[in-house]
C-alpha positions as CSV (number, residue, x, y, z in Angstrom):
1,M,93.8,193.1,75.0
2,F,93.1,196.8,74.5
3,E,89.4,196.0,73.9
4,K,89.0,194.1,77.2
5,I,90.8,196.9,79.1
6,G,88.7,199.5,77.4
7,K,85.4,197.8,78.1
8,A,86.3,197.2,81.8
9,S,87.5,200.8,82.2
10,L,84.3,202.2,80.6
11,A,82.1,200.0,82.9
12,L,84.0,201.3,85.9
13,A,83.7,204.9,84.8
14,K,80.0,204.6,84.0
15,D,79.0,202.6,87.1
16,Y,81.4,204.0,89.7
17,P,82.5,207.5,88.6
18,T,83.7,208.5,92.1
19,I,86.0,205.5,92.3
20,Y,87.3,206.2,88.8
21,R,88.1,209.8,89.8
22,E,89.9,208.6,92.8
23,L,92.0,206.0,90.9
24,A,92.7,207.8,87.6
25,I,92.3,211.5,88.2
26,E,93.3,212.3,91.7
27,P,96.9,211.8,92.8
28,N,97.2,208.5,94.7
29,P,99.7,205.9,95.7
30,Y,98.3,203.2,93.4
31,M,99.7,204.8,90.3
32,S,103.3,204.8,91.6
33,S,103.6,201.2,90.4
34,Y,102.7,202.1,86.8
35,G,106.2,201.3,85.6
36,S,105.7,197.6,86.4
37,I,102.2,197.7,84.9
38,E,103.7,199.2,81.7
39,E,106.3,196.5,81.5
40,N,103.7,193.8,81.8
41,M,101.6,195.4,79.1
42,L,104.5,195.7,76.8
43,K,105.3,192.0,77.3
44,E,101.7,191.1,76.4
45,M,101.8,193.4,73.4
46,S,104.9,191.8,72.0
47,K,103.1,188.4,72.0
48,D,100.4,189.7,69.7
49,E,101.1,189.0,66.0
50,N,100.0,192.5,65.0
51,M,102.5,194.1,67.4
52,K,105.6,191.9,66.6
53,E,106.8,194.2,63.8
54,L,106.9,197.2,66.1
55,T,110.0,198.1,68.1
56,K,109.7,198.3,71.9
57,N,109.9,202.1,71.6
58,E,107.0,202.1,69.0
59,Q,105.0,199.8,71.3
60,K,105.6,202.2,74.2
61,K,104.4,205.2,72.1
62,L,101.3,203.3,71.1
63,L,100.6,202.3,74.7
64,F,101.0,205.9,75.8
65,K,98.6,207.1,73.1
66,M,96.0,204.5,74.0
67,R,96.3,205.4,77.7
68,A,96.0,209.1,76.9
69,F,92.9,208.5,74.7
70,Q,91.3,206.2,77.3
71,T,91.9,208.6,80.1
72,G,90.5,211.5,78.2
73,F,87.5,209.6,77.0
74,L,86.7,208.2,80.4
75,V,86.9,211.7,82.0
76,M,84.3,212.8,79.5
77,V,82.2,209.8,80.4
78,V,82.5,210.5,84.2
79,N,81.6,214.2,83.6
80,R,78.7,213.2,81.3
81,N,80.2,215.1,78.3
82,I,79.6,212.4,75.8
83,P,76.8,213.1,73.2
84,K,73.9,210.7,73.2
């Protein structure tokens, strides 16, 4: 699941940096529904065999860390701060 999301996000940031900035960096009404997105992500995570041993709180922490890493990495991609 994380791999698919990561690849799709990377493609968006590389191919459409302006759209990525608007959706992920600038304040916008689209992120106001993140709570429901998070709940759906946690439901999917709990179905994964590798995640079943984690508590819901541990899954939430992992999801936050993945989101923070992804956002930081993609900002670097959009700003062309990634070494060749």
